[in-house]
N, C-alpha and C positions, 0 to 999 in steps of 0.2 A: 560728748554724748548727745545724740540728736533728740530733740524734743518730740515726745509722742503726741500725735494729733489724733483726736477722737474721731470715730466713724461719723458722728454728727457734723463735726467741723469739716471733715473731708467732703461730705455731701453739700455743705454750704459752698465750699470753694468750687464745686462743679457748676453751681448756678451763678456765682459772683466772680466777675473778672476783677481781681485785686489791683490791677494796674489802671483801671478805668474809674473816672468820677462820673456818677450818674445824676441826672436831674432828680430833684427831691422826690417827686411822685413815683418815678421809676425805682428809686432806691427803696422806698417804702414797699412797693409791690414785690420787689426781690426779697426783701427782708421777710415778708409774710410767706414766701415760698420755701424758706429754709426750714429744716427739721425742728419740731417743737420739743419742749421738755415737759415734765409732769405738772408744772405749776405755771400760773399766768405771769409770764415775765414782764418786766418793765422795759419799755422802749426808751432808749437813751440817746442823747446827742452829745458828741465829744468834739469840742472846739480846740484848736491850737491857734492862739492869737499871737500876732507880731507886736507884742508890747514889752516894755521894760518894766518888769514887776518891782524893781527897786525904786522906780520913780513914782511917787505917790499920785502924780497927776495922770498916770497911765493905767492905774488899776481900774478894772471894769466891774461894775456892780449895778444891779437893777432888779426889777420885779416884772413879771408878766402874768396875765390871767389867761389860762388855757381855755379856748372856746368850748372844749368838751370835757373839761375837768381832768384830774389826774388818774381817775379810776380807783382812787384810794380814799377811804374814809379817814379824815384827819382828826386827831384829838387836839383840841386847842385849849390852852390854859390862858387865863387873863389875870394880870396883877393890877388891881384898881381898888378904889375905895369910894365911899359915899353912894350917890345915886347910880354910879356906873356899875356897881355890883349887880343890881337888879337888871339893868340894861344888858349886861353881858350874859346873865343867866337866860333872859328872855330871847336873846339873839342866838342861843344854842351853844354857849361855851360849855366845855366838858368839865373844866375845873376853874373855879373863881376864888380869889382871896386877895389879901393885902399883905401885911407883915407876917401873918400866919402862913401864907403860901410861900413867901420868900424863905422863911425858916424851914419849911418842909422841903423845899428844893435844896437848901443848904445841907440838909441831912441826907440827901440822896434821891429824893423823889424826882423822877424824870419821865413819868408816864404820860407824855404828850409829844406831839409832832411839831407844834408851833407855839410860841409864847408871845402874847400881846400885852403891852403895858401902857398905862397912861403916863404922861410926862412927869407928874408929881411923884410917881413911884420909882423913877429911874435912879434917884440918888441912893436909895436903899438897895435896889436891884443890882446896881453896878458892882457891888462887892462880889457878885457871883460870876463875874466875867470869866474867871479861870475854869469854872464848871460849865457854863453855858456856851462860851465862845468856841472852844474846839469842836463842839457838837453842832454848831451852826444854829443855836437856839436863842442867842442874845437878841432881844428886841432892838430894832434900829429905825430911826425916822425915814431913812432912805428906802427901807423895805416896807414901810407903811405899818410897821408893827409897834411903833411908839406913837400913840394918837389919843386924843380925847374922844374921838368918834369910834368907840369900841364896837358898836353895832355894825358900822360899815366895814371895819377891818375884819370882823368875824365873817360877814357875808362873803367878802372877797376871798378870804382864805379857804372857806368851806367850798366856794364855787370853783376853786382851782387856781388861785394865785400862787405862784412859786417865785422864789428868789434865786438869783444866780450871781456868782462872783468868781473871779479868776483865782486859781491857786498860785503857788509860788513858781510853778513852771510855765505860767501863762495859759493854762488850760481852763476850760469850763466844762463841767460834766453835769448833765441835768436830765432827770427823767421827765418824759413828755407825754407818756400814754402807757396803756397796757397792751400787750400783744393781742388780747381779745377784742380790742377796738377794731372798727372797720378801717380799711386803708385810707379812706377820705378823712376820717376823724384823726388818725395819726398824722396825716399830711397837714391838716389844718393846725393842729397843736404845734407840730414841729416848725412849720412856717412862721407861726406867731413868735416862737422863741428866736428863730434866726433873725426875724425883723427887729425884735427887741434888742438883741445883742448888737446888731448892726447900728441901731439908732443911738446907742450910747458910746460909740467910738470916741475915744479921747482925742481932742483937737491936736494934741502934741504928737500923736502917732503918725509917723511918716512911713511911706511904703505900704506893703501888704498888711492889712489888718487881720482878716481871717485867713491864716496860712493853710489850714486844712479843716475839714469837717467830716465826721463819720457818724453814721446812725447804726445802732446795734440793739440787740436784746440783751438782757442780763447775762445770759450764758452763751450768747452767740458771737459769731465773728462780725466785724464791722464792715459796713458798705460805705465806700467813699462817696460823698455828696459833692456835686459840682457847685462851686460858689458863684 
């Protein structure tokens, strides 16, 4: 049975040559010419990497601060104690706590988009790995979310710092902007992510690193980007 293609996707294919890879700026311009939906979609990048995900030295992970932010207001929770509690609150944390917050999360509280923790709290927080890990919420030193400098971490997260890491298929899928952004802002954010992913190429990877890259909106078709 043939897959039914929506009228909106058909309109997209009229504008986009699916066999062609476009320079990033041109890909963004084309994306913004495709039909809209009723909500402000997220603009996403989809990487297919030439890595062996079974080799620990080939897994790709990092963070990048988007020059124009994500277009989304993030709720940030901080697990800390002592003087850091007041620092976190003053820096704009939405939820702050120590053992009480850990217990609250354990009971099902997940009303936050990012979790920051100080190193001294990680021993107690680590028991929530099965809850936080699958949701991408477990704090990590590599992501800059395990730190004594909670004020800096909060500023960077609120300003648009996002984390990326490959999945089991060697893909990276990351939101870089909102469709309501200007083309230049989408391009700047997307280029920053491409540069960041390129910069953390594992030294053990031989051959083509970024095998393919597509840019799309949440509900739209992908536009292939020339690497």
